[in-house]
N, CA, C, O and CB atoms as a CASP TS submission, in Angstrom:
PFRMAT TS
TARGET T0000
AUTHOR 0000-0000-0000
METHOD Language model
MODEL 1
PARENT N/A
ATOM      1  N   MET     1      91.081 102.985  80.031  1.00  0.00           N
ATOM      2  CA  MET     1      91.300 103.194  78.608  1.00  0.00           C
ATOM      3  C   MET     1      91.344 101.840  77.918  1.00  0.00           C
ATOM      4  O   MET     1      92.327 101.109  78.042  1.00  0.00           O
ATOM      5  CB  MET     1      92.608 103.994  78.351  1.00  0.00           C
ATOM      6  N   ASN     2      90.313 101.509  77.211  1.00  0.00           N
ATOM      7  CA  ASN     2      90.275 100.260  76.454  1.00  0.00           C
ATOM      8  C   ASN     2      90.326 100.621  74.979  1.00  0.00           C
ATOM      9  O   ASN     2      89.352 101.133  74.428  1.00  0.00           O
ATOM     10  CB  ASN     2      88.993  99.410  76.792  1.00  0.00           C
ATOM     11  N   CYS     3      91.446 100.361  74.347  1.00  0.00           N
ATOM     12  CA  CYS     3      91.653 100.741  72.947  1.00  0.00           C
ATOM     13  C   CYS     3      91.119  99.671  72.008  1.00  0.00           C
ATOM     14  O   CYS     3      91.750  98.626  71.853  1.00  0.00           O
ATOM     15  CB  CYS     3      93.139 100.987  72.671  1.00  0.00           C
ATOM     16  N   GLY     4      90.008  99.899  71.398  1.00  0.00           N
ATOM     17  CA  GLY     4      89.529  99.009  70.356  1.00  0.00           C
ATOM     18  C   GLY     4      88.596  97.903  70.777  1.00  0.00           C
ATOM     19  O   GLY     4      88.221  97.089  69.932  1.00  0.00           O
ATOM     20  N   GLY     5      88.198  97.823  72.024  1.00  0.00           N
ATOM     21  CA  GLY     5      87.233  96.827  72.460  1.00  0.00           C
ATOM     22  C   GLY     5      87.761  95.402  72.536  1.00  0.00           C
ATOM     23  O   GLY     5      86.965  94.476  72.689  1.00  0.00           O
ATOM     24  N   LYS     6      89.056  95.190  72.437  1.00  0.00           N
ATOM     25  CA  LYS     6      89.646  93.856  72.530  1.00  0.00           C
ATOM     26  C   LYS     6      89.795  93.453  73.994  1.00  0.00           C
ATOM     27  O   LYS     6      89.687  94.296  74.885  1.00  0.00           O
ATOM     28  CB  LYS     6      91.016  93.810  71.813  1.00  0.00           C
ATOM     29  N   MET     7      90.047  92.152  74.248  1.00  0.00           N
ATOM     30  CA  MET     7      90.300  91.699  75.604  1.00  0.00           C
ATOM     31  C   MET     7      91.608  92.301  76.096  1.00  0.00           C
ATOM     32  O   MET     7      92.627  92.234  75.409  1.00  0.00           O
ATOM     33  CB  MET     7      90.343  90.156  75.673  1.00  0.00           C
ATOM     34  N   THR     8      91.578  92.893  77.296  1.00  0.00           N
ATOM     35  CA  THR     8      92.774  93.494  77.860  1.00  0.00           C
ATOM     36  C   THR     8      93.279  92.658  79.026  1.00  0.00           C
ATOM     37  O   THR     8      92.568  91.794  79.539  1.00  0.00           O
ATOM     38  CB  THR     8      92.496  94.934  78.310  1.00  0.00           C
ATOM     39  N   LEU     9      94.491  92.918  79.432  1.00  0.00           N
ATOM     40  CA  LEU     9      95.074  92.206  80.556  1.00  0.00           C
ATOM     41  C   LEU     9      94.221  92.379  81.811  1.00  0.00           C
ATOM     42  O   LEU     9      94.104  91.452  82.611  1.00  0.00           O
ATOM     43  CB  LEU     9      96.502  92.693  80.811  1.00  0.00           C
ATOM     44  N   PHE    10      93.631  93.543  81.987  1.00  0.00           N
ATOM     45  CA  PHE    10      92.814  93.765  83.178  1.00  0.00           C
ATOM     46  C   PHE    10      91.549  92.912  83.151  1.00  0.00           C
ATOM     47  O   PHE    10      90.961  92.668  84.205  1.00  0.00           O
ATOM     48  CB  PHE    10      92.445  95.244  83.299  1.00  0.00           C
ATOM     49  N   ASP    11      91.114  92.454  81.985  1.00  0.00           N
ATOM     50  CA  ASP    11      89.949  91.564  81.874  1.00  0.00           C
ATOM     51  C   ASP    11      90.306  90.124  82.257  1.00  0.00           C
ATOM     52  O   ASP    11      89.412  89.315  82.505  1.00  0.00           O
ATOM     53  CB  ASP    11      89.386  91.599  80.443  1.00  0.00           C
ATOM     54  N   GLY    12      91.585  89.800  82.309  1.00  0.00           N
ATOM     55  CA  GLY    12      92.041  88.440  82.574  1.00  0.00           C
ATOM     56  C   GLY    12      91.815  88.006  84.013  1.00  0.00           C
ATOM     57  O   GLY    12      91.456  88.812  84.872  1.00  0.00           O
ATOM     58  N   SER    13      92.032  86.713  84.263  1.00  0.00           N
ATOM     59  CA  SER    13      91.817  86.118  85.585  1.00  0.00           C
ATOM     60  C   SER    13      93.138  85.679  86.204  1.00  0.00           C
ATOM     61  O   SER    13      94.061  85.258  85.506  1.00  0.00           O
ATOM     62  CB  SER    13      90.857  84.922  85.489  1.00  0.00           C
ATOM     63  N   ALA    14      93.209  85.787  87.531  1.00  0.00           N
ATOM     64  CA  ALA    14      94.401  85.365  88.260  1.00  0.00           C
ATOM     65  C   ALA    14      94.654  83.875  88.032  1.00  0.00           C
ATOM     66  O   ALA    14      93.719  83.073  88.022  1.00  0.00           O
ATOM     67  CB  ALA    14      94.252  85.666  89.771  1.00  0.00           C
ATOM     68  N   GLY    15      95.916  83.515  87.852  1.00  0.00           N
ATOM     69  CA  GLY    15      96.305  82.132  87.633  1.00  0.00           C
ATOM     70  C   GLY    15      96.338  81.721  86.174  1.00  0.00           C
ATOM     71  O   GLY    15      96.816  80.633  85.849  1.00  0.00           O
ATOM     72  N   GLU    16      95.839  82.568  85.290  1.00  0.00           N
ATOM     73  CA  GLU    16      95.794  82.248  83.856  1.00  0.00           C
ATOM     74  C   GLU    16      96.967  82.880  83.113  1.00  0.00           C
ATOM     75  O   GLU    16      97.512  83.899  83.537  1.00  0.00           O
ATOM     76  CB  GLU    16      94.466  82.724  83.241  1.00  0.00           C
ATOM     77  N   THR    17      97.347  82.256  81.995  1.00  0.00           N
ATOM     78  CA  THR    17      98.436  82.744  81.156  1.00  0.00           C
ATOM     79  C   THR    17      97.862  83.295  79.855  1.00  0.00           C
ATOM     80  O   THR    17      96.931  82.728  79.284  1.00  0.00           O
ATOM     81  CB  THR    17      99.466  81.618  80.870  1.00  0.00           C
ATOM     82  N   TYR    18      98.430  84.404  79.398  1.00  0.00           N
ATOM     83  CA  TYR    18      97.958  85.087  78.195  1.00  0.00           C
ATOM     84  C   TYR    18      99.139  85.483  77.320  1.00  0.00           C
ATOM     85  O   TYR    18     100.269  85.585  77.796  1.00  0.00           O
ATOM     86  CB  TYR    18      97.123  86.329  78.563  1.00  0.00           C
ATOM     87  N   ARG    19      98.870  85.704  76.045  1.00  0.00           N
ATOM     88  CA  ARG    19      99.874  86.186  75.094  1.00  0.00           C
ATOM     89  C   ARG    19      99.515  87.622  74.720  1.00  0.00           C
ATOM     90  O   ARG    19      98.360  87.928  74.422  1.00  0.00           O
ATOM     91  CB  ARG    19      99.948  85.265  73.815  1.00  0.00           C
ATOM     92  N   ILE    20     100.506  88.483  74.740  1.00  0.00           N
ATOM     93  CA  ILE    20     100.278  89.883  74.364  1.00  0.00           C
ATOM     94  C   ILE    20     100.115  89.970  72.853  1.00  0.00           C
ATOM     95  O   ILE    20     100.959  89.490  72.097  1.00  0.00           O
ATOM     96  CB  ILE    20     101.451  90.795  74.846  1.00  0.00           C
ATOM     97  N   GLU    21      99.027  90.585  72.425  1.00  0.00           N
ATOM     98  CA  GLU    21      98.776  90.812  70.993  1.00  0.00           C
ATOM     99  C   GLU    21      99.236  92.204  70.571  1.00  0.00           C
ATOM    100  O   GLU    21      99.844  92.368  69.513  1.00  0.00           O
ATOM    101  CB  GLU    21      97.279  90.634  70.673  1.00  0.00           C
ATOM    102  N   SER    22      98.945  93.205  71.401  1.00  0.00           N
ATOM    103  CA  SER    22      99.346  94.572  71.094  1.00  0.00           C
ATOM    104  C   SER    22      99.244  95.424  72.352  1.00  0.00           C
ATOM    105  O   SER    22      98.628  95.032  73.344  1.00  0.00           O
ATOM    106  CB  SER    22      98.475  95.165  69.959  1.00  0.00           C
ATOM    107  N   ILE    23      99.865  96.601  72.285  1.00  0.00           N
ATOM    108  CA  ILE    23      99.813  97.557  73.385  1.00  0.00           C
ATOM    109  C   ILE    23      99.466  98.912  72.787  1.00  0.00           C
ATOM    110  O   ILE    23     100.050  99.330  71.787  1.00  0.00           O
ATOM    111  CB  ILE    23     101.172  97.607  74.182  1.00  0.00           C
ATOM    112  N   CYS    24      98.510  99.592  73.410  1.00  0.00           N
ATOM    113  CA  CYS    24      98.098 100.900  72.901  1.00  0.00           C
ATOM    114  C   CYS    24      98.377 101.976  73.947  1.00  0.00           C
ATOM    115  O   CYS    24      98.775 101.666  75.070  1.00  0.00           O
ATOM    116  CB  CYS    24      96.596 100.893  72.519  1.00  0.00           C
ATOM    117  N   GLY    25      98.176 103.199  73.588  1.00  0.00           N
ATOM    118  CA  GLY    25      98.255 104.298  74.544  1.00  0.00           C
ATOM    119  C   GLY    25      99.662 104.826  74.767  1.00  0.00           C
ATOM    120  O   GLY    25     100.634 104.394  74.146  1.00  0.00           O
ATOM    121  N   THR    26      99.721 105.780  75.681  1.00  0.00           N
ATOM    122  CA  THR    26     100.975 106.484  75.951  1.00  0.00           C
ATOM    123  C   THR    26     101.938 105.668  76.805  1.00  0.00           C
ATOM    124  O   THR    26     103.095 106.060  76.957  1.00  0.00           O
ATOM    125  CB  THR    26     100.688 107.797  76.634  1.00  0.00           C
ATOM    126  N   VAL    27     101.496 104.547  77.366  1.00  0.00           N
ATOM    127  CA  VAL    27     102.366 103.722  78.209  1.00  0.00           C
ATOM    128  C   VAL    27     103.124 102.663  77.407  1.00  0.00           C
ATOM    129  O   VAL    27     103.881 101.882  77.983  1.00  0.00           O
ATOM    130  CB  VAL    27     101.544 103.046  79.295  1.00  0.00           C
ATOM    131  N   ARG    28     102.936 102.628  76.110  1.00  0.00           N
ATOM    132  CA  ARG    28     103.554 101.603  75.260  1.00  0.00           C
ATOM    133  C   ARG    28     105.071 101.541  75.425  1.00  0.00           C
ATOM    134  O   ARG    28     105.625 100.453  75.582  1.00  0.00           O
ATOM    135  CB  ARG    28     103.214 101.865  73.803  1.00  0.00           C
ATOM    136  N   ALA    29     105.747 102.677  75.393  1.00  0.00           N
ATOM    137  CA  ALA    29     107.213 102.693  75.494  1.00  0.00           C
ATOM    138  C   ALA    29     107.671 102.186  76.859  1.00  0.00           C
ATOM    139  O   ALA    29     108.607 101.392  76.942  1.00  0.00           O
ATOM    140  CB  ALA    29     107.756 104.117  75.250  1.00  0.00           C
ATOM    141  N   ARG    30     107.023 102.635  77.924  1.00  0.00           N
ATOM    142  CA  ARG    30     107.407 102.206  79.271  1.00  0.00           C
ATOM    143  C   ARG    30     107.210 100.707  79.443  1.00  0.00           C
ATOM    144  O   ARG    30     108.082 100.024  79.980  1.00  0.00           O
ATOM    145  CB  ARG    30     106.597 102.965  80.328  1.00  0.00           C
ATOM    146  N   LEU    31     106.075 100.191  78.993  1.00  0.00           N
ATOM    147  CA  LEU    31     105.805  98.763  79.115  1.00  0.00           C
ATOM    148  C   LEU    31     106.771  97.940  78.273  1.00  0.00           C
ATOM    149  O   LEU    31     107.172  96.849  78.677  1.00  0.00           O
ATOM    150  CB  LEU    31     104.369  98.460  78.706  1.00  0.00           C
ATOM    151  N   SER    32     107.140  98.448  77.124  1.00  0.00           N
ATOM    152  CA  SER    32     108.104  97.756  76.265  1.00  0.00           C
ATOM    153  C   SER    32     109.458  97.638  76.963  1.00  0.00           C
ATOM    154  O   SER    32     110.118  96.603  76.873  1.00  0.00           O
ATOM    155  CB  SER    32     108.259  98.496  74.920  1.00  0.00           C
ATOM    156  N   GLU    33     109.867  98.692  77.653  1.00  0.00           N
ATOM    157  CA  GLU    33     111.132  98.663  78.392  1.00  0.00           C
ATOM    158  C   GLU    33     111.102  97.630  79.518  1.00  0.00           C
ATOM    159  O   GLU    33     112.145  97.096  79.894  1.00  0.00           O
ATOM    160  CB  GLU    33     111.441 100.048  78.965  1.00  0.00           C
ATOM    161  N   LEU    34     109.916  97.344  80.060  1.00  0.00           N
ATOM    162  CA  LEU    34     109.768  96.349  81.121  1.00  0.00           C
ATOM    163  C   LEU    34     109.661  94.926  80.575  1.00  0.00           C
ATOM    164  O   LEU    34     109.627  93.966  81.345  1.00  0.00           O
ATOM    165  CB  LEU    34     108.545  96.667  81.959  1.00  0.00           C
ATOM    166  N   GLY    35     109.608  94.787  79.239  1.00  0.00           N
ATOM    167  CA  GLY    35     109.547  93.465  78.624  1.00  0.00           C
ATOM    168  C   GLY    35     108.180  93.067  78.096  1.00  0.00           C
ATOM    169  O   GLY    35     108.008  91.945  77.619  1.00  0.00           O
ATOM    170  N   PHE    36     107.214  93.955  78.172  1.00  0.00           N
ATOM    171  CA  PHE    36     105.879  93.682  77.642  1.00  0.00           C
ATOM    172  C   PHE    36     105.877  93.993  76.155  1.00  0.00           C
ATOM    173  O   PHE    36     105.762  95.151  75.754  1.00  0.00           O
ATOM    174  CB  PHE    36     104.789  94.516  78.388  1.00  0.00           C
ATOM    175  N   ASN    37     106.004  92.948  75.337  1.00  0.00           N
ATOM    176  CA  ASN    37     106.041  93.106  73.889  1.00  0.00           C
ATOM    177  C   ASN    37     105.100  92.095  73.248  1.00  0.00           C
ATOM    178  O   ASN    37     104.853  91.037  73.826  1.00  0.00           O
ATOM    179  CB  ASN    37     107.483  92.934  73.349  1.00  0.00           C
ATOM    180  N   PRO    38     104.566  92.401  72.056  1.00  0.00           N
ATOM    181  CA  PRO    38     103.705  91.447  71.371  1.00  0.00           C
ATOM    182  C   PRO    38     104.379  90.085  71.237  1.00  0.00           C
ATOM    183  O   PRO    38     105.551  89.989  70.874  1.00  0.00           O
ATOM    184  CB  PRO    38     103.319  91.977  69.996  1.00  0.00           C
ATOM    185  N   GLY    39     103.614  89.031  71.538  1.00  0.00           N
ATOM    186  CA  GLY    39     104.122  87.671  71.478  1.00  0.00           C
ATOM    187  C   GLY    39     104.588  87.144  72.825  1.00  0.00           C
ATOM    188  O   GLY    39     104.706  85.932  73.005  1.00  0.00           O
ATOM    189  N   CYS    40     104.853  88.025  73.765  1.00  0.00           N
ATOM    190  CA  CYS    40     105.319  87.629  75.094  1.00  0.00           C
ATOM    191  C   CYS    40     104.171  86.994  75.880  1.00  0.00           C
ATOM    192  O   CYS    40     103.036  87.469  75.824  1.00  0.00           O
ATOM    193  CB  CYS    40     105.894  88.851  75.861  1.00  0.00           C
ATOM    194  N   GLU    41     104.474  85.910  76.618  1.00  0.00           N
ATOM    195  CA  GLU    41     103.468  85.286  77.476  1.00  0.00           C
ATOM    196  C   GLU    41     103.583  85.846  78.885  1.00  0.00           C
ATOM    197  O   GLU    41     104.682  85.992  79.420  1.00  0.00           O
ATOM    198  CB  GLU    41     103.627  83.745  77.488  1.00  0.00           C
ATOM    199  N   ILE    42     102.434  86.158  79.479  1.00  0.00           N
ATOM    200  CA  ILE    42     102.397  86.697  80.830  1.00  0.00           C
ATOM    201  C   ILE    42     101.352  85.946  81.637  1.00  0.00           C
ATOM    202  O   ILE    42     100.343  85.490  81.099  1.00  0.00           O
ATOM    203  CB  ILE    42     102.096  88.215  80.816  1.00  0.00           C
ATOM    204  N   LYS    43     101.604  85.823  82.932  1.00  0.00           N
ATOM    205  CA  LYS    43     100.677  85.141  83.827  1.00  0.00           C
ATOM    206  C   LYS    43     100.233  86.117  84.907  1.00  0.00           C
ATOM    207  O   LYS    43     101.059  86.808  85.502  1.00  0.00           O
ATOM    208  CB  LYS    43     101.329  83.874  84.457  1.00  0.00           C
ATOM    209  N   ILE    44      98.930  86.175  85.160  1.00  0.00           N
ATOM    210  CA  ILE    44      98.406  87.023  86.218  1.00  0.00           C
ATOM    211  C   ILE    44      98.585  86.278  87.538  1.00  0.00           C
ATOM    212  O   ILE    44      98.044  85.187  87.720  1.00  0.00           O
ATOM    213  CB  ILE    44      96.900  87.396  85.965  1.00  0.00           C
ATOM    214  N   LEU    45      99.341  86.867  88.453  1.00  0.00           N
ATOM    215  CA  LEU    45      99.620  86.232  89.734  1.00  0.00           C
ATOM    216  C   LEU    45      98.633  86.664  90.813  1.00  0.00           C
ATOM    217  O   LEU    45      98.203  85.845  91.626  1.00  0.00           O
ATOM    218  CB  LEU    45     101.034  86.550  90.175  1.00  0.00           C
ATOM    219  N   ASN    46      98.275  87.934  90.822  1.00  0.00           N
ATOM    220  CA  ASN    46      97.419  88.470  91.872  1.00  0.00           C
ATOM    221  C   ASN    46      96.554  89.578  91.298  1.00  0.00           C
ATOM    222  O   ASN    46      97.048  90.500  90.649  1.00  0.00           O
ATOM    223  CB  ASN    46      98.256  88.990  93.061  1.00  0.00           C
ATOM    224  N   LYS    47      95.267  89.473  91.546  1.00  0.00           N
ATOM    225  CA  LYS    47      94.329  90.499  91.080  1.00  0.00           C
ATOM    226  C   LYS    47      93.280  90.745  92.166  1.00  0.00           C
ATOM    227  O   LYS    47      92.081  90.765  91.887  1.00  0.00           O
ATOM    228  CB  LYS    47      93.647  90.071  89.736  1.00  0.00           C
ATOM    229  N   GLN    48      93.736  90.931  93.398  1.00  0.00           N
ATOM    230  CA  GLN    48      92.826  91.102  94.515  1.00  0.00           C
ATOM    231  C   GLN    48      92.378  92.545  94.688  1.00  0.00           C
ATOM    232  O   GLN    48      91.316  92.798  95.259  1.00  0.00           O
ATOM    233  CB  GLN    48      93.473  90.619  95.776  1.00  0.00           C
ATOM    234  N   HIS    49      93.157  93.479  94.211  1.00  0.00           N
ATOM    235  CA  HIS    49      92.797  94.888  94.348  1.00  0.00           C
ATOM    236  C   HIS    49      92.006  95.340  93.135  1.00  0.00           C
ATOM    237  O   HIS    49      92.164  94.784  92.048  1.00  0.00           O
ATOM    238  CB  HIS    49      94.052  95.761  94.528  1.00  0.00           C
ATOM    239  N   THR    50      91.166  96.332  93.307  1.00  0.00           N
ATOM    240  CA  THR    50      90.320  96.787  92.206  1.00  0.00           C
ATOM    241  C   THR    50      91.064  97.648  91.197  1.00  0.00           C
ATOM    242  O   THR    50      90.591  97.817  90.074  1.00  0.00           O
ATOM    243  CB  THR    50      89.152  97.555  92.748  1.00  0.00           C
ATOM    244  N   ASP    51      92.219  98.196  91.567  1.00  0.00           N
ATOM    245  CA  ASP    51      92.911  99.095  90.651  1.00  0.00           C
ATOM    246  C   ASP    51      94.356  98.710  90.354  1.00  0.00           C
ATOM    247  O   ASP    51      95.105  99.512  89.795  1.00  0.00           O
ATOM    248  CB  ASP    51      92.884 100.466  91.202  1.00  0.00           C
ATOM    249  N   MET    52      94.764  97.479  90.725  1.00  0.00           N
ATOM    250  CA  MET    52      96.114  97.029  90.394  1.00  0.00           C
ATOM    251  C   MET    52      96.172  95.509  90.308  1.00  0.00           C
ATOM    252  O   MET    52      95.259  94.809  90.747  1.00  0.00           O
ATOM    253  CB  MET    52      97.121  97.539  91.433  1.00  0.00           C
ATOM    254  N   MET    53      97.257  95.018  89.739  1.00  0.00           N
ATOM    255  CA  MET    53      97.461  93.573  89.614  1.00  0.00           C
ATOM    256  C   MET    53      98.958  93.281  89.568  1.00  0.00           C
ATOM    257  O   MET    53      99.763  94.163  89.272  1.00  0.00           O
ATOM    258  CB  MET    53      96.751  93.013  88.341  1.00  0.00           C
ATOM    259  N   VAL    54      99.321  92.034  89.864  1.00  0.00           N
ATOM    260  CA  VAL    54     100.713  91.593  89.778  1.00  0.00           C
ATOM    261  C   VAL    54     100.785  90.497  88.728  1.00  0.00           C
ATOM    262  O   VAL    54     100.003  89.547  88.751  1.00  0.00           O
ATOM    263  CB  VAL    54     101.250  91.087  91.166  1.00  0.00           C
ATOM    264  N   VAL    55     101.740  90.642  87.800  1.00  0.00           N
ATOM    265  CA  VAL    55     101.897  89.663  86.728  1.00  0.00           C
ATOM    266  C   VAL    55     103.338  89.169  86.667  1.00  0.00           C
ATOM    267  O   VAL    55     104.251  89.826  87.167  1.00  0.00           O
ATOM    268  CB  VAL    55     101.480  90.268  85.375  1.00  0.00           C
ATOM    269  N   ASN    56     103.531  88.011  86.051  1.00  0.00           N
ATOM    270  CA  ASN    56     104.854  87.483  85.777  1.00  0.00           C
ATOM    271  C   ASN    56     105.115  87.693  84.296  1.00  0.00           C
ATOM    272  O   ASN    56     104.396  87.170  83.444  1.00  0.00           O
ATOM    273  CB  ASN    56     104.975  85.968  86.179  1.00  0.00           C
ATOM    274  N   CYS    57     106.148  88.461  84.000  1.00  0.00           N
ATOM    275  CA  CYS    57     106.529  88.737  82.611  1.00  0.00           C
ATOM    276  C   CYS    57     108.029  88.528  82.493  1.00  0.00           C
ATOM    277  O   CYS    57     108.812  89.238  83.124  1.00  0.00           O
ATOM    278  CB  CYS    57     106.122  90.194  82.174  1.00  0.00           C
ATOM    279  N   ARG    58     108.425  87.563  81.691  1.00  0.00           N
ATOM    280  CA  ARG    58     109.853  87.281  81.460  1.00  0.00           C
ATOM    281  C   ARG    58     110.611  87.062  82.769  1.00  0.00           C
ATOM    282  O   ARG    58     111.661  87.663  83.000  1.00  0.00           O
ATOM    283  CB  ARG    58     110.499  88.431  80.680  1.00  0.00           C
ATOM    284  N   GLU    59     110.058  86.185  83.629  1.00  0.00           N
ATOM    285  CA  GLU    59     110.699  85.799  84.891  1.00  0.00           C
ATOM    286  C   GLU    59     110.736  86.913  85.937  1.00  0.00           C
ATOM    287  O   GLU    59     111.457  86.793  86.928  1.00  0.00           O
ATOM    288  CB  GLU    59     112.098  85.342  84.618  1.00  0.00           C
ATOM    289  N   SER    60     109.979  87.988  85.741  1.00  0.00           N
ATOM    290  CA  SER    60     109.918  89.085  86.713  1.00  0.00           C
ATOM    291  C   SER    60     108.493  89.292  87.176  1.00  0.00           C
ATOM    292  O   SER    60     107.555  89.157  86.390  1.00  0.00           O
ATOM    293  CB  SER    60     110.475  90.386  86.111  1.00  0.00           C
ATOM    294  N   HIS    61     108.320  89.622  88.453  1.00  0.00           N
ATOM    295  CA  HIS    61     107.000  89.977  88.980  1.00  0.00           C
ATOM    296  C   HIS    61     106.871  91.490  88.889  1.00  0.00           C
ATOM    297  O   HIS    61     107.713  92.231  89.397  1.00  0.00           O
ATOM    298  CB  HIS    61     106.803  89.469  90.467  1.00  0.00           C
ATOM    299  N   ILE    62     105.807  91.936  88.236  1.00  0.00           N
ATOM    300  CA  ILE    62     105.617  93.366  88.000  1.00  0.00           C
ATOM    301  C   ILE    62     104.208  93.758  88.395  1.00  0.00           C
ATOM    302  O   ILE    62     103.244  93.096  88.010  1.00  0.00           O
ATOM    303  CB  ILE    62     105.888  93.728  86.521  1.00  0.00           C
ATOM    304  N   ALA    63     104.080  94.838  89.164  1.00  0.00           N
ATOM    305  CA  ALA    63     102.776  95.376  89.540  1.00  0.00           C
ATOM    306  C   ALA    63     102.353  96.407  88.496  1.00  0.00           C
ATOM    307  O   ALA    63     103.131  97.284  88.117  1.00  0.00           O
ATOM    308  CB  ALA    63     102.816  96.011  90.969  1.00  0.00           C
ATOM    309  N   LEU    64     101.113  96.285  88.041  1.00  0.00           N
ATOM    310  CA  LEU    64     100.570  97.214  87.052  1.00  0.00           C
ATOM    311  C   LEU    64      99.313  97.880  87.592  1.00  0.00           C
ATOM    312  O   LEU    64      98.517  97.251  88.289  1.00  0.00           O
ATOM    313  CB  LEU    64     100.264  96.486  85.729  1.00  0.00           C
ATOM    314  N   ARG    65      99.144  99.140  87.271  1.00  0.00           N
ATOM    315  CA  ARG    65      97.900  99.839  87.582  1.00  0.00           C
ATOM    316  C   ARG    65      96.845  99.455  86.558  1.00  0.00           C
ATOM    317  O   ARG    65      97.166  98.986  85.466  1.00  0.00           O
ATOM    318  CB  ARG    65      98.112 101.377  87.604  1.00  0.00           C
ATOM    319  N   LYS    66      95.602  99.654  86.915  1.00  0.00           N
ATOM    320  CA  LYS    66      94.482  99.340  86.029  1.00  0.00           C
ATOM    321  C   LYS    66      94.646 100.039  84.684  1.00  0.00           C
ATOM    322  O   LYS    66      94.412  99.435  83.637  1.00  0.00           O
ATOM    323  CB  LYS    66      93.151  99.748  86.679  1.00  0.00           C
ATOM    324  N   GLU    67      95.046 101.302  84.708  1.00  0.00           N
ATOM    325  CA  GLU    67      95.189 102.083  83.476  1.00  0.00           C
ATOM    326  C   GLU    67      96.232 101.475  82.543  1.00  0.00           C
ATOM    327  O   GLU    67      96.071 101.522  81.324  1.00  0.00           O
ATOM    328  CB  GLU    67      95.567 103.526  83.806  1.00  0.00           C
ATOM    329  N   GLU    68      97.300 100.905  83.102  1.00  0.00           N
ATOM    330  CA  GLU    68      98.327 100.267  82.276  1.00  0.00           C
ATOM    331  C   GLU    68      97.836  98.930  81.731  1.00  0.00           C
ATOM    332  O   GLU    68      98.011  98.631  80.550  1.00  0.00           O
ATOM    333  CB  GLU    68      99.617 100.065  83.084  1.00  0.00           C
ATOM    334  N   ALA    69      97.215  98.123  82.605  1.00  0.00           N
ATOM    335  CA  ALA    69      96.741  96.795  82.198  1.00  0.00           C
ATOM    336  C   ALA    69      95.671  96.883  81.114  1.00  0.00           C
ATOM    337  O   ALA    69      95.556  95.982  80.284  1.00  0.00           O
ATOM    338  CB  ALA    69      96.190  96.040  83.404  1.00  0.00           C
ATOM    339  N   GLN    70      94.889  97.959  81.115  1.00  0.00           N
ATOM    340  CA  GLN    70      93.840  98.116  80.110  1.00  0.00           C
ATOM    341  C   GLN    70      94.392  98.481  78.739  1.00  0.00           C
ATOM    342  O   GLN    70      93.645  98.476  77.760  1.00  0.00           O
ATOM    343  CB  GLN    70      92.857  99.168  80.554  1.00  0.00           C
ATOM    344  N   CYS    71      95.662  98.795  78.645  1.00  0.00           N
ATOM    345  CA  CYS    71      96.296  99.115  77.354  1.00  0.00           C
ATOM    346  C   CYS    71      96.971  97.912  76.707  1.00  0.00           C
ATOM    347  O   CYS    71      97.485  98.012  75.594  1.00  0.00           O
ATOM    348  CB  CYS    71      97.316 100.215  77.541  1.00  0.00           C
ATOM    349  N   ILE    72      96.971  96.760  77.410  1.00  0.00           N
ATOM    350  CA  ILE    72      97.625  95.557  76.902  1.00  0.00           C
ATOM    351  C   ILE    72      96.580  94.595  76.383  1.00  0.00           C
ATOM    352  O   ILE    72      95.818  94.030  77.167  1.00  0.00           O
ATOM    353  CB  ILE    72      98.481  94.887  77.995  1.00  0.00           C
ATOM    354  N   HIS    73      96.528  94.395  75.071  1.00  0.00           N
ATOM    355  CA  HIS    73      95.565  93.472  74.454  1.00  0.00           C
ATOM    356  C   HIS    73      96.138  92.065  74.480  1.00  0.00           C
ATOM    357  O   HIS    73      97.308  91.853  74.163  1.00  0.00           O
ATOM    358  CB  HIS    73      95.228  93.900  72.992  1.00  0.00           C
ATOM    359  N   ILE    74      95.300  91.102  74.863  1.00  0.00           N
ATOM    360  CA  ILE    74      95.772  89.731  75.085  1.00  0.00           C
ATOM    361  C   ILE    74      94.863  88.702  74.443  1.00  0.00           C
ATOM    362  O   ILE    74      93.726  88.991  74.071  1.00  0.00           O
ATOM    363  CB  ILE    74      95.886  89.450  76.568  1.00  0.00           C
ATOM    364  N   THR    75      95.397  87.481  74.322  1.00  0.00           N
ATOM    365  CA  THR    75      94.601  86.296  73.989  1.00  0.00           C
ATOM    366  C   THR    75      95.017  85.199  74.964  1.00  0.00           C
ATOM    367  O   THR    75      96.183  85.131  75.351  1.00  0.00           O
ATOM    368  CB  THR    75      94.809  85.843  72.477  1.00  0.00           C
ATOM    369  N   PRO    76      94.087  84.349  75.361  1.00  0.00           N
ATOM    370  CA  PRO    76      94.429  83.257  76.288  1.00  0.00           C
ATOM    371  C   PRO    76      95.384  82.259  75.635  1.00  0.00           C
ATOM    372  O   PRO    76      95.324  82.019  74.429  1.00  0.00           O
ATOM    373  CB  PRO    76      93.152  82.531  76.758  1.00  0.00           C
ATOM    374  N   VAL    77      96.268  81.681  76.457  1.00  0.00           N
ATOM    375  CA  VAL    77      97.174  80.630  75.997  1.00  0.00           C
ATOM    376  C   VAL    77      96.549  79.317  76.415  1.00  0.00           C
ATOM    377  O   VAL    77      96.251  79.111  77.592  1.00  0.00           O
ATOM    378  CB  VAL    77      98.634  80.797  76.585  1.00  0.00           C
ATOM    379  N   LYS    78      96.352  78.437  75.464  1.00  0.00           N
ATOM    380  CA  LYS    78      95.771  77.121  75.740  1.00  0.00           C
ATOM    381  C   LYS    78      96.855  76.182  76.231  1.00  0.00           C
ATOM    382  O   LYS    78      97.975  76.202  75.721  1.00  0.00           O
ATOM    383  CB  LYS    78      95.081  76.542  74.481  1.00  0.00           C
ATOM    384  N   ASP    79      96.531  75.357  77.220  1.00  0.00           N
ATOM    385  CA  ASP    79      97.499  74.389  77.763  1.00  0.00           C
ATOM    386  C   ASP    79      97.737  73.259  76.796  1.00  0.00           C
ATOM    387  O   ASP    79      98.520  72.354  77.085  1.00  0.00           O
ATOM    388  CB  ASP    79      97.016  73.829  79.098  1.00  0.00           C
TER
END
């Protein structure tokens, strides 16, 4: 589920840091409770599997399914 054709977290690369721009879909409330909110910086730690990834969000490591990651719109954070 890619809402609006924007870059999603699932499009990102391991080792890179991104800023959340928005979250769409029915998982918005659940992700918000985990700390995924607009403006938050997240880093992709592991993206070796085709349908899941591990990210660092607010000092926590969280595993996300592809369907969840595709609902998180991001922009790259420049060093």
